[in-house]
LOZAPA-329288 format. One record per atom (N, C-alpha, C): x, y, z; residue number from 1; residue in three letters; atom name. Coordinates in steps of 0.02 Angstrom, whole numbers. Layout:
N
<atom><c1>X</c1><c2>Y</c2><c3>Z</c3><resi>NUM</resi><resn>ala</resn><name>CA</name></atom>
...
END
This chain:
72
<atom><c1>164</c1><c2>-314</c2><c3>526</c3><resi>1</resi><resn>met</resn><name>N</name></atom>
<atom><c1>119</c1><c2>-258</c2><c3>538</c3><resi>1</resi><resn>met</resn><name>CA</name></atom>
<atom><c1>138</c1><c2>-200</c2><c3>492</c3><resi>1</resi><resn>met</resn><name>C</name></atom>
<atom><c1>86</c1><c2>-168</c2><c3>467</c3><resi>2</resi><resn>ile</resn><name>N</name></atom>
<atom><c1>96</c1><c2>-111</c2><c3>422</c3><resi>2</resi><resn>ile</resn><name>CA</name></atom>
<atom><c1>71</c1><c2>-49</c2><c3>457</c3><resi>2</resi><resn>ile</resn><name>C</name></atom>
<atom><c1>111</c1><c2>3</c2><c3>455</c3><resi>3</resi><resn>gln</resn><name>N</name></atom>
<atom><c1>92</c1><c2>66</c2><c3>486</c3><resi>3</resi><resn>gln</resn><name>CA</name></atom>
<atom><c1>100</c1><c2>122</c2><c3>434</c3><resi>3</resi><resn>gln</resn><name>C</name></atom>
<atom><c1>84</c1><c2>183</c2><c3>454</c3><resi>4</resi><resn>met</resn><name>N</name></atom>
<atom><c1>89</c1><c2>239</c2><c3>409</c3><resi>4</resi><resn>met</resn><name>CA</name></atom>
<atom><c1>162</c1><c2>248</c2><c3>386</c3><resi>4</resi><resn>met</resn><name>C</name></atom>
<atom><c1>170</c1><c2>271</c2><c3>324</c3><resi>5</resi><resn>gln</resn><name>N</name></atom>
<atom><c1>235</c1><c2>283</c2><c3>293</c3><resi>5</resi><resn>gln</resn><name>CA</name></atom>
<atom><c1>272</c1><c2>219</c2><c3>274</c3><resi>5</resi><resn>gln</resn><name>C</name></atom>
<atom><c1>239</c1><c2>161</c2><c3>276</c3><resi>6</resi><resn>thr</resn><name>N</name></atom>
<atom><c1>271</c1><c2>99</c2><c3>256</c3><resi>6</resi><resn>thr</resn><name>CA</name></atom>
<atom><c1>267</c1><c2>92</c2><c3>180</c3><resi>6</resi><resn>thr</resn><name>C</name></atom>
<atom><c1>324</c1><c2>76</c2><c3>148</c3><resi>7</resi><resn>asn</resn><name>N</name></atom>
<atom><c1>326</c1><c2>64</c2><c3>77</c3><resi>7</resi><resn>asn</resn><name>CA</name></atom>
<atom><c1>312</c1><c2>-9</c2><c3>64</c3><resi>7</resi><resn>asn</resn><name>C</name></atom>
<atom><c1>268</c1><c2>-23</c2><c3>15</c3><resi>8</resi><resn>leu</resn><name>N</name></atom>
<atom><c1>245</c1><c2>-91</c2><c3>2</c3><resi>8</resi><resn>leu</resn><name>CA</name></atom>
<atom><c1>252</c1><c2>-108</c2><c3>-72</c3><resi>8</resi><resn>leu</resn><name>C</name></atom>
<atom><c1>264</c1><c2>-172</c2><c3>-87</c3><resi>9</resi><resn>asp</resn><name>N</name></atom>
<atom><c1>262</c1><c2>-197</c2><c3>-155</c3><resi>9</resi><resn>asp</resn><name>CA</name></atom>
<atom><c1>191</c1><c2>-220</c2><c3>-170</c3><resi>9</resi><resn>asp</resn><name>C</name></atom>
<atom><c1>167</c1><c2>-208</c2><c3>-230</c3><resi>10</resi><resn>val</resn><name>N</name></atom>
<atom><c1>98</c1><c2>-224</c2><c3>-249</c3><resi>10</resi><resn>val</resn><name>CA</name></atom>
<atom><c1>96</c1><c2>-294</c2><c3>-279</c3><resi>10</resi><resn>val</resn><name>C</name></atom>
<atom><c1>44</c1><c2>-333</c2><c3>-261</c3><resi>11</resi><resn>ala</resn><name>N</name></atom>
<atom><c1>39</c1><c2>-402</c2><c3>-283</c3><resi>11</resi><resn>ala</resn><name>CA</name></atom>
<atom><c1>-21</c1><c2>-414</c2><c3>-330</c3><resi>11</resi><resn>ala</resn><name>C</name></atom>
<atom><c1>-45</c1><c2>-363</c2><c3>-364</c3><resi>12</resi><resn>asp</resn><name>N</name></atom>
<atom><c1>-100</c1><c2>-373</c2><c3>-411</c3><resi>12</resi><resn>asp</resn><name>CA</name></atom>
<atom><c1>-82</c1><c2>-343</c2><c3>-478</c3><resi>12</resi><resn>asp</resn><name>C</name></atom>
<atom><c1>-130</c1><c2>-341</c2><c3>-524</c3><resi>13</resi><resn>asn</resn><name>N</name></atom>
<atom><c1>-116</c1><c2>-318</c2><c3>-592</c3><resi>13</resi><resn>asn</resn><name>CA</name></atom>
<atom><c1>-145</c1><c2>-249</c2><c3>-605</c3><resi>13</resi><resn>asn</resn><name>C</name></atom>
<atom><c1>-147</c1><c2>-206</c2><c3>-555</c3><resi>14</resi><resn>ser</resn><name>N</name></atom>
<atom><c1>-176</c1><c2>-139</c2><c3>-562</c3><resi>14</resi><resn>ser</resn><name>CA</name></atom>
<atom><c1>-131</c1><c2>-92</c2><c3>-601</c3><resi>14</resi><resn>ser</resn><name>C</name></atom>
<atom><c1>-67</c1><c2>-107</c2><c3>-604</c3><resi>15</resi><resn>gly</resn><name>N</name></atom>
<atom><c1>-19</c1><c2>-63</c2><c3>-639</c3><resi>15</resi><resn>gly</resn><name>CA</name></atom>
<atom><c1>28</c1><c2>-28</c2><c3>-591</c3><resi>15</resi><resn>gly</resn><name>C</name></atom>
<atom><c1>15</c1><c2>-33</c2><c3>-527</c3><resi>16</resi><resn>ala</resn><name>N</name></atom>
<atom><c1>60</c1><c2>-3</c2><c3>-477</c3><resi>16</resi><resn>ala</resn><name>CA</name></atom>
<atom><c1>114</c1><c2>-53</c2><c3>-458</c3><resi>16</resi><resn>ala</resn><name>C</name></atom>
<atom><c1>174</c1><c2>-29</c2><c3>-446</c3><resi>17</resi><resn>arg</resn><name>N</name></atom>
<atom><c1>228</c1><c2>-72</c2><c3>-424</c3><resi>17</resi><resn>arg</resn><name>CA</name></atom>
<atom><c1>243</c1><c2>-63</c2><c3>-350</c3><resi>17</resi><resn>arg</resn><name>C</name></atom>
<atom><c1>248</c1><c2>0</c2><c3>-328</c3><resi>18</resi><resn>arg</resn><name>N</name></atom>
<atom><c1>262</c1><c2>15</c2><c3>-258</c3><resi>18</resi><resn>arg</resn><name>CA</name></atom>
<atom><c1>212</c1><c2>67</c2><c3>-234</c3><resi>18</resi><resn>arg</resn><name>C</name></atom>
<atom><c1>189</c1><c2>59</c2><c3>-173</c3><resi>19</resi><resn>val</resn><name>N</name></atom>
<atom><c1>143</c1><c2>106</c2><c3>-142</c3><resi>19</resi><resn>val</resn><name>CA</name></atom>
<atom><c1>167</c1><c2>123</c2><c3>-72</c3><resi>19</resi><resn>val</resn><name>C</name></atom>
<atom><c1>140</c1><c2>177</c2><c3>-45</c3><resi>20</resi><resn>gln</resn><name>N</name></atom>
<atom><c1>157</c1><c2>196</c2><c3>24</c3><resi>20</resi><resn>gln</resn><name>CA</name></atom>
<atom><c1>92</c1><c2>203</c2><c3>62</c3><resi>20</resi><resn>gln</resn><name>C</name></atom>
<atom><c1>89</c1><c2>173</c2><c3>121</c3><resi>21</resi><resn>cys</resn><name>N</name></atom>
<atom><c1>30</c1><c2>177</c2><c3>163</c3><resi>21</resi><resn>cys</resn><name>CA</name></atom>
<atom><c1>25</c1><c2>247</c2><c3>193</c3><resi>21</resi><resn>cys</resn><name>C</name></atom>
<atom><c1>-34</c1><c2>278</c2><c3>185</c3><resi>22</resi><resn>ile</resn><name>N</name></atom>
<atom><c1>-42</c1><c2>345</c2><c3>214</c3><resi>22</resi><resn>ile</resn><name>CA</name></atom>
<atom><c1>-95</c1><c2>345</c2><c3>270</c3><resi>22</resi><resn>ile</resn><name>C</name></atom>
<atom><c1>-135</c1><c2>291</c2><c3>276</c3><resi>23</resi><resn>lys</resn><name>N</name></atom>
<atom><c1>-184</c1><c2>288</c2><c3>330</c3><resi>23</resi><resn>lys</resn><name>CA</name></atom>
<atom><c1>-207</c1><c2>216</c2><c3>339</c3><resi>23</resi><resn>lys</resn><name>C</name></atom>
<atom><c1>-215</c1><c2>195</c2><c3>401</c3><resi>24</resi><resn>val</resn><name>N</name></atom>
<atom><c1>-244</c1><c2>130</c2><c3>417</c3><resi>24</resi><resn>val</resn><name>CA</name></atom>
<atom><c1>-317</c1><c2>142</c2><c3>435</c3><resi>24</resi><resn>val</resn><name>C</name></atom>
<atom><c1>-363</c1><c2>111</c2><c3>397</c3><resi>25</resi><resn>leu</resn><name>N</name></atom>
<atom><c1>-434</c1><c2>121</c2><c3>410</c3><resi>25</resi><resn>leu</resn><name>CA</name></atom>
<atom><c1>-459</c1><c2>75</c2><c3>464</c3><resi>25</resi><resn>leu</resn><name>C</name></atom>
<atom><c1>-513</c1><c2>95</c2><c3>497</c3><resi>26</resi><resn>gly</resn><name>N</name></atom>
<atom><c1>-544</c1><c2>52</c2><c3>547</c3><resi>26</resi><resn>gly</resn><name>CA</name></atom>
<atom><c1>-542</c1><c2>80</c2><c3>617</c3><resi>26</resi><resn>gly</resn><name>C</name></atom>
<atom><c1>-541</c1><c2>145</c2><c3>624</c3><resi>27</resi><resn>gly</resn><name>N</name></atom>
<atom><c1>-541</c1><c2>175</c2><c3>690</c3><resi>27</resi><resn>gly</resn><name>CA</name></atom>
<atom><c1>-494</c1><c2>235</c2><c3>692</c3><resi>27</resi><resn>gly</resn><name>C</name></atom>
<atom><c1>-509</c1><c2>282</c2><c3>735</c3><resi>28</resi><resn>ser</resn><name>N</name></atom>
<atom><c1>-470</c1><c2>344</c2><c3>736</c3><resi>28</resi><resn>ser</resn><name>CA</name></atom>
<atom><c1>-402</c1><c2>335</c2><c3>768</c3><resi>28</resi><resn>ser</resn><name>C</name></atom>
<atom><c1>-394</c1><c2>287</c2><c3>813</c3><resi>29</resi><resn>lys</resn><name>N</name></atom>
<atom><c1>-331</c1><c2>277</c2><c3>848</c3><resi>29</resi><resn>lys</resn><name>CA</name></atom>
<atom><c1>-293</c1><c2>216</c2><c3>823</c3><resi>29</resi><resn>lys</resn><name>C</name></atom>
<atom><c1>-315</c1><c2>185</c2><c3>769</c3><resi>30</resi><resn>arg</resn><name>N</name></atom>
<atom><c1>-284</c1><c2>124</c2><c3>745</c3><resi>30</resi><resn>arg</resn><name>CA</name></atom>
<atom><c1>-216</c1><c2>139</c2><c3>713</c3><resi>30</resi><resn>arg</resn><name>C</name></atom>
<atom><c1>-164</c1><c2>103</c2><c3>735</c3><resi>31</resi><resn>lys</resn><name>N</name></atom>
<atom><c1>-96</c1><c2>118</c2><c3>712</c3><resi>31</resi><resn>lys</resn><name>CA</name></atom>
<atom><c1>-69</c1><c2>67</c2><c3>663</c3><resi>31</resi><resn>lys</resn><name>C</name></atom>
<atom><c1>-91</c1><c2>4</c2><c3>668</c3><resi>32</resi><resn>tyr</resn><name>N</name></atom>
<atom><c1>-61</c1><c2>-50</c2><c3>628</c3><resi>32</resi><resn>tyr</resn><name>CA</name></atom>
<atom><c1>-114</c1><c2>-86</c2><c3>588</c3><resi>32</resi><resn>tyr</resn><name>C</name></atom>
<atom><c1>-95</c1><c2>-111</c2><c3>530</c3><resi>33</resi><resn>ala</resn><name>N</name></atom>
<atom><c1>-138</c1><c2>-154</c2><c3>489</c3><resi>33</resi><resn>ala</resn><name>CA</name></atom>
<atom><c1>-104</c1><c2>-222</c2><c3>481</c3><resi>33</resi><resn>ala</resn><name>C</name></atom>
<atom><c1>-144</c1><c2>-274</c2><c3>477</c3><resi>34</resi><resn>ser</resn><name>N</name></atom>
<atom><c1>-118</c1><c2>-341</c2><c3>465</c3><resi>34</resi><resn>ser</resn><name>CA</name></atom>
<atom><c1>-155</c1><c2>-371</c2><c3>406</c3><resi>34</resi><resn>ser</resn><name>C</name></atom>
<atom><c1>-148</c1><c2>-435</c2><c3>394</c3><resi>35</resi><resn>val</resn><name>N</name></atom>
<atom><c1>-177</c1><c2>-468</c2><c3>336</c3><resi>35</resi><resn>val</resn><name>CA</name></atom>
<atom><c1>-253</c1><c2>-461</c2><c3>337</c3><resi>35</resi><resn>val</resn><name>C</name></atom>
<atom><c1>-282</c1><c2>-438</c2><c3>282</c3><resi>36</resi><resn>gly</resn><name>N</name></atom>
<atom><c1>-354</c1><c2>-430</c2><c3>275</c3><resi>36</resi><resn>gly</resn><name>CA</name></atom>
<atom><c1>-380</c1><c2>-361</c2><c3>291</c3><resi>36</resi><resn>gly</resn><name>C</name></atom>
<atom><c1>-339</c1><c2>-317</c2><c3>317</c3><resi>37</resi><resn>asp</resn><name>N</name></atom>
<atom><c1>-361</c1><c2>-250</c2><c3>334</c3><resi>37</resi><resn>asp</resn><name>CA</name></atom>
<atom><c1>-357</c1><c2>-204</c2><c3>273</c3><resi>37</resi><resn>asp</resn><name>C</name></atom>
<atom><c1>-397</c1><c2>-150</c2><c3>275</c3><resi>38</resi><resn>val</resn><name>N</name></atom>
<atom><c1>-399</c1><c2>-102</c2><c3>221</c3><resi>38</resi><resn>val</resn><name>CA</name></atom>
<atom><c1>-357</c1><c2>-41</c2><c3>241</c3><resi>38</resi><resn>val</resn><name>C</name></atom>
<atom><c1>-315</c1><c2>-17</c2><c3>195</c3><resi>39</resi><resn>ile</resn><name>N</name></atom>
<atom><c1>-274</c1><c2>41</c2><c3>206</c3><resi>39</resi><resn>ile</resn><name>CA</name></atom>
<atom><c1>-282</c1><c2>89</c2><c3>148</c3><resi>39</resi><resn>ile</resn><name>C</name></atom>
<atom><c1>-263</c1><c2>151</c2><c3>158</c3><resi>40</resi><resn>val</resn><name>N</name></atom>
<atom><c1>-261</c1><c2>201</c2><c3>104</c3><resi>40</resi><resn>val</resn><name>CA</name></atom>
<atom><c1>-189</c1><c2>209</c2><c3>83</c3><resi>40</resi><resn>val</resn><name>C</name></atom>
<atom><c1>-176</c1><c2>204</c2><c3>18</c3><resi>41</resi><resn>val</resn><name>N</name></atom>
<atom><c1>-108</c1><c2>206</c2><c3>-7</c3><resi>41</resi><resn>val</resn><name>CA</name></atom>
<atom><c1>-100</c1><c2>259</c2><c3>-61</c3><resi>41</resi><resn>val</resn><name>C</name></atom>
<atom><c1>-39</c1><c2>281</c2><c3>-70</c3><resi>42</resi><resn>ser</resn><name>N</name></atom>
<atom><c1>-20</c1><c2>326</c2><c3>-125</c3><resi>42</resi><resn>ser</resn><name>CA</name></atom>
<atom><c1>28</c1><c2>288</c2><c3>-170</c3><resi>42</resi><resn>ser</resn><name>C</name></atom>
<atom><c1>16</c1><c2>291</c2><c3>-236</c3><resi>43</resi><resn>val</resn><name>N</name></atom>
<atom><c1>58</c1><c2>256</c2><c3>-284</c3><resi>43</resi><resn>val</resn><name>CA</name></atom>
<atom><c1>123</c1><c2>293</c2><c3>-293</c3><resi>43</resi><resn>val</resn><name>C</name></atom>
<atom><c1>179</c1><c2>259</c2><c3>-281</c3><resi>44</resi><resn>lys</resn><name>N</name></atom>
<atom><c1>245</c1><c2>290</c2><c3>-288</c3><resi>44</resi><resn>lys</resn><name>CA</name></atom>
<atom><c1>279</c1><c2>270</c2><c3>-354</c3><resi>44</resi><resn>lys</resn><name>C</name></atom>
<atom><c1>267</c1><c2>209</c2><c3>-378</c3><resi>45</resi><resn>glu</resn><name>N</name></atom>
<atom><c1>294</c1><c2>186</c2><c3>-442</c3><resi>45</resi><resn>glu</resn><name>CA</name></atom>
<atom><c1>238</c1><c2>150</c2><c3>-479</c3><resi>45</resi><resn>glu</resn><name>C</name></atom>
<atom><c1>232</c1><c2>162</c2><c3>-544</c3><resi>46</resi><resn>ala</resn><name>N</name></atom>
<atom><c1>182</c1><c2>129</c2><c3>-584</c3><resi>46</resi><resn>ala</resn><name>CA</name></atom>
<atom><c1>211</c1><c2>109</c2><c3>-651</c3><resi>46</resi><resn>ala</resn><name>C</name></atom>
<atom><c1>182</c1><c2>56</c2><c3>-682</c3><resi>47</resi><resn>ile</resn><name>N</name></atom>
<atom><c1>206</c1><c2>36</c2><c3>-747</c3><resi>47</resi><resn>ile</resn><name>CA</name></atom>
<atom><c1>174</c1><c2>80</c2><c3>-800</c3><resi>47</resi><resn>ile</resn><name>C</name></atom>
<atom><c1>206</c1><c2>88</c2><c3>-858</c3><resi>48</resi><resn>pro</resn><name>N</name></atom>
<atom><c1>177</c1><c2>128</c2><c3>-911</c3><resi>48</resi><resn>pro</resn><name>CA</name></atom>
<atom><c1>111</c1><c2>98</c2><c3>-935</c3><resi>48</resi><resn>pro</resn><name>C</name></atom>
<atom><c1>64</c1><c2>141</c2><c3>-952</c3><resi>49</resi><resn>arg</resn><name>N</name></atom>
<atom><c1>-2</c1><c2>122</c2><c3>-979</c3><resi>49</resi><resn>arg</resn><name>CA</name></atom>
<atom><c1>-41</c1><c2>78</c2><c3>-930</c3><resi>49</resi><resn>arg</resn><name>C</name></atom>
<atom><c1>-31</c1><c2>86</c2><c3>-866</c3><resi>50</resi><resn>gly</resn><name>N</name></atom>
<atom><c1>-68</c1><c2>49</c2><c3>-816</c3><resi>50</resi><resn>gly</resn><name>CA</name></atom>
<atom><c1>-132</c1><c2>86</c2><c3>-798</c3><resi>50</resi><resn>gly</resn><name>C</name></atom>
<atom><c1>-175</c1><c2>54</c2><c3>-758</c3><resi>51</resi><resn>arg</resn><name>N</name></atom>
<atom><c1>-238</c1><c2>85</c2><c3>-738</c3><resi>51</resi><resn>arg</resn><name>CA</name></atom>
<atom><c1>-228</c1><c2>139</c2><c3>-685</c3><resi>51</resi><resn>arg</resn><name>C</name></atom>
<atom><c1>-174</c1><c2>135</c2><c3>-648</c3><resi>52</resi><resn>val</resn><name>N</name></atom>
<atom><c1>-161</c1><c2>186</c2><c3>-597</c3><resi>52</resi><resn>val</resn><name>CA</name></atom>
<atom><c1>-98</c1><c2>225</c2><c3>-617</c3><resi>52</resi><resn>val</resn><name>C</name></atom>
<atom><c1>-95</c1><c2>286</c2><c3>-595</c3><resi>53</resi><resn>lys</resn><name>N</name></atom>
<atom><c1>-38</c1><c2>330</c2><c3>-610</c3><resi>53</resi><resn>lys</resn><name>CA</name></atom>
<atom><c1>-1</c1><c2>347</c2><c3>-546</c3><resi>53</resi><resn>lys</resn><name>C</name></atom>
<atom><c1>60</c1><c2>369</c2><c3>-553</c3><resi>54</resi><resn>lys</resn><name>N</name></atom>
<atom><c1>99</c1><c2>391</c2><c3>-495</c3><resi>54</resi><resn>lys</resn><name>CA</name></atom>
<atom><c1>64</c1><c2>450</c2><c3>-462</c3><resi>54</resi><resn>lys</resn><name>C</name></atom>
<atom><c1>57</c1><c2>447</c2><c3>-397</c3><resi>55</resi><resn>gly</resn><name>N</name></atom>
<atom><c1>24</c1><c2>500</c2><c3>-360</c3><resi>55</resi><resn>gly</resn><name>CA</name></atom>
<atom><c1>-49</c1><c2>487</c2><c3>-344</c3><resi>55</resi><resn>gly</resn><name>C</name></atom>
<atom><c1>-79</c1><c2>435</c2><c3>-374</c3><resi>56</resi><resn>asp</resn><name>N</name></atom>
<atom><c1>-148</c1><c2>418</c2><c3>-360</c3><resi>56</resi><resn>asp</resn><name>CA</name></atom>
<atom><c1>-155</c1><c2>395</c2><c3>-287</c3><resi>56</resi><resn>asp</resn><name>C</name></atom>
<atom><c1>-212</c1><c2>411</c2><c3>-257</c3><resi>57</resi><resn>val</resn><name>N</name></atom>
<atom><c1>-227</c1><c2>389</c2><c3>-189</c3><resi>57</resi><resn>val</resn><name>CA</name></atom>
<atom><c1>-284</c1><c2>338</c2><c3>-194</c3><resi>57</resi><resn>val</resn><name>C</name></atom>
<atom><c1>-273</c1><c2>278</c2><c3>-170</c3><resi>58</resi><resn>arg</resn><name>N</name></atom>
<atom><c1>-321</c1><c2>224</c2><c3>-176</c3><resi>58</resi><resn>arg</resn><name>CA</name></atom>
<atom><c1>-327</c1><c2>186</c2><c3>-110</c3><resi>58</resi><resn>arg</resn><name>C</name></atom>
<atom><c1>-381</c1><c2>147</c2><c3>-105</c3><resi>59</resi><resn>lys</resn><name>N</name></atom>
<atom><c1>-388</c1><c2>100</c2><c3>-49</c3><resi>59</resi><resn>lys</resn><name>CA</name></atom>
<atom><c1>-359</c1><c2>34</c2><c3>-71</c3><resi>59</resi><resn>lys</resn><name>C</name></atom>
<atom><c1>-329</c1><c2>-2</c2><c3>-24</c3><resi>60</resi><resn>ala</resn><name>N</name></atom>
<atom><c1>-299</c1><c2>-67</c2><c3>-38</c3><resi>60</resi><resn>ala</resn><name>CA</name></atom>
<atom><c1>-311</c1><c2>-114</c2><c3>20</c3><resi>60</resi><resn>ala</resn><name>C</name></atom>
<atom><c1>-309</c1><c2>-179</c2><c3>4</c3><resi>61</resi><resn>arg</resn><name>N</name></atom>
<atom><c1>-316</c1><c2>-230</c2><c3>56</c3><resi>61</resi><resn>arg</resn><name>CA</name></atom>
<atom><c1>-249</c1><c2>-266</c2><c3>63</c3><resi>61</resi><resn>arg</resn><name>C</name></atom>
<atom><c1>-228</c1><c2>-276</c2><c3>125</c3><resi>62</resi><resn>cys</resn><name>N</name></atom>
<atom><c1>-165</c1><c2>-311</c2><c3>139</c3><resi>62</resi><resn>cys</resn><name>CA</name></atom>
<atom><c1>-176</c1><c2>-386</c2><c3>128</c3><resi>62</resi><resn>cys</resn><name>C</name></atom>
<atom><c1>-137</c1><c2>-416</c2><c3>83</c3><resi>63</resi><resn>cys</resn><name>N</name></atom>
<atom><c1>-146</c1><c2>-487</c2><c3>71</c3><resi>63</resi><resn>cys</resn><name>CA</name></atom>
<atom><c1>-90</c1><c2>-528</c2><c3>101</c3><resi>63</resi><resn>cys</resn><name>C</name></atom>
<atom><c1>-31</c1><c2>-500</c2><c3>110</c3><resi>64</resi><resn>ser</resn><name>N</name></atom>
<atom><c1>23</c1><c2>-535</c2><c3>145</c3><resi>64</resi><resn>ser</resn><name>CA</name></atom>
<atom><c1>72</c1><c2>-483</c2><c3>170</c3><resi>64</resi><resn>ser</resn><name>C</name></atom>
<atom><c1>105</c1><c2>-498</c2><c3>224</c3><resi>65</resi><resn>asn</resn><name>N</name></atom>
<atom><c1>155</c1><c2>-452</c2><c3>250</c3><resi>65</resi><resn>asn</resn><name>CA</name></atom>
<atom><c1>214</c1><c2>-490</c2><c3>280</c3><resi>65</resi><resn>asn</resn><name>C</name></atom>
<atom><c1>235</c1><c2>-542</c2><c3>244</c3><resi>66</resi><resn>cys</resn><name>N</name></atom>
<atom><c1>290</c1><c2>-583</c2><c3>269</c3><resi>66</resi><resn>cys</resn><name>CA</name></atom>
<atom><c1>358</c1><c2>-559</c2><c3>242</c3><resi>66</resi><resn>cys</resn><name>C</name></atom>
<atom><c1>358</c1><c2>-522</c2><c3>187</c3><resi>67</resi><resn>lys</resn><name>N</name></atom>
<atom><c1>421</c1><c2>-502</c2><c3>156</c3><resi>67</resi><resn>lys</resn><name>CA</name></atom>
<atom><c1>442</c1><c2>-434</c2><c3>181</c3><resi>67</resi><resn>lys</resn><name>C</name></atom>
<atom><c1>504</c1><c2>-429</c2><c3>203</c3><resi>68</resi><resn>arg</resn><name>N</name></atom>
<atom><c1>531</c1><c2>-365</c2><c3>224</c3><resi>68</resi><resn>arg</resn><name>CA</name></atom>
<atom><c1>568</c1><c2>-335</c2><c3>166</c3><resi>68</resi><resn>arg</resn><name>C</name></atom>
<atom><c1>555</c1><c2>-272</c2><c3>151</c3><resi>69</resi><resn>ser</resn><name>N</name></atom>
<atom><c1>592</c1><c2>-239</c2><c3>97</c3><resi>69</resi><resn>ser</resn><name>CA</name></atom>
<atom><c1>645</c1><c2>-194</c2><c3>127</c3><resi>69</resi><resn>ser</resn><name>C</name></atom>
<atom><c1>702</c1><c2>-191</c2><c3>95</c3><resi>70</resi><resn>ser</resn><name>N</name></atom>
<atom><c1>756</c1><c2>-149</c2><c3>120</c3><resi>70</resi><resn>ser</resn><name>CA</name></atom>
<atom><c1>743</c1><c2>-76</c2><c3>102</c3><resi>70</resi><resn>ser</resn><name>C</name></atom>
<atom><c1>769</c1><c2>-31</c2><c3>141</c3><resi>71</resi><resn>ala</resn><name>N</name></atom>
<atom><c1>760</c1><c2>40</c2><c3>127</c3><resi>71</resi><resn>ala</resn><name>CA</name></atom>
<atom><c1>800</c1><c2>58</c2><c3>65</c3><resi>71</resi><resn>ala</resn><name>C</name></atom>
<atom><c1>769</c1><c2>96</c2><c3>21</c3><resi>72</resi><resn>arg</resn><name>N</name></atom>
<atom><c1>802</c1><c2>114</c2><c3>-41</c3><resi>72</resi><resn>arg</resn><name>CA</name></atom>
<atom><c1>815</c1><c2>188</c2><c3>-43</c3><resi>72</resi><resn>arg</resn><name>C</name></atom>
END
C-alpha cells in the first residue's frame, strides 16, 4: 500500500528516478493506493536531460508495490 509521503522508485523512462507521493486520487478520504491506482507525485531525483525535472508535480500510476525501500 502506498500512502502520502511515501518515497518510490520509478519504473519507466520519463527521466525521474525517485518520486514522493503527495496525494492519492479517487476520493476525499482515500488514504492508500494499490496497483493500478493513480497518485500525484513530486519528483525528488531526476536524470540529466530527462523529460521531467526535480520538483515537478505529475500524476503517476502504481504498477507494482512489492519492493520495500530502506529509509535513506
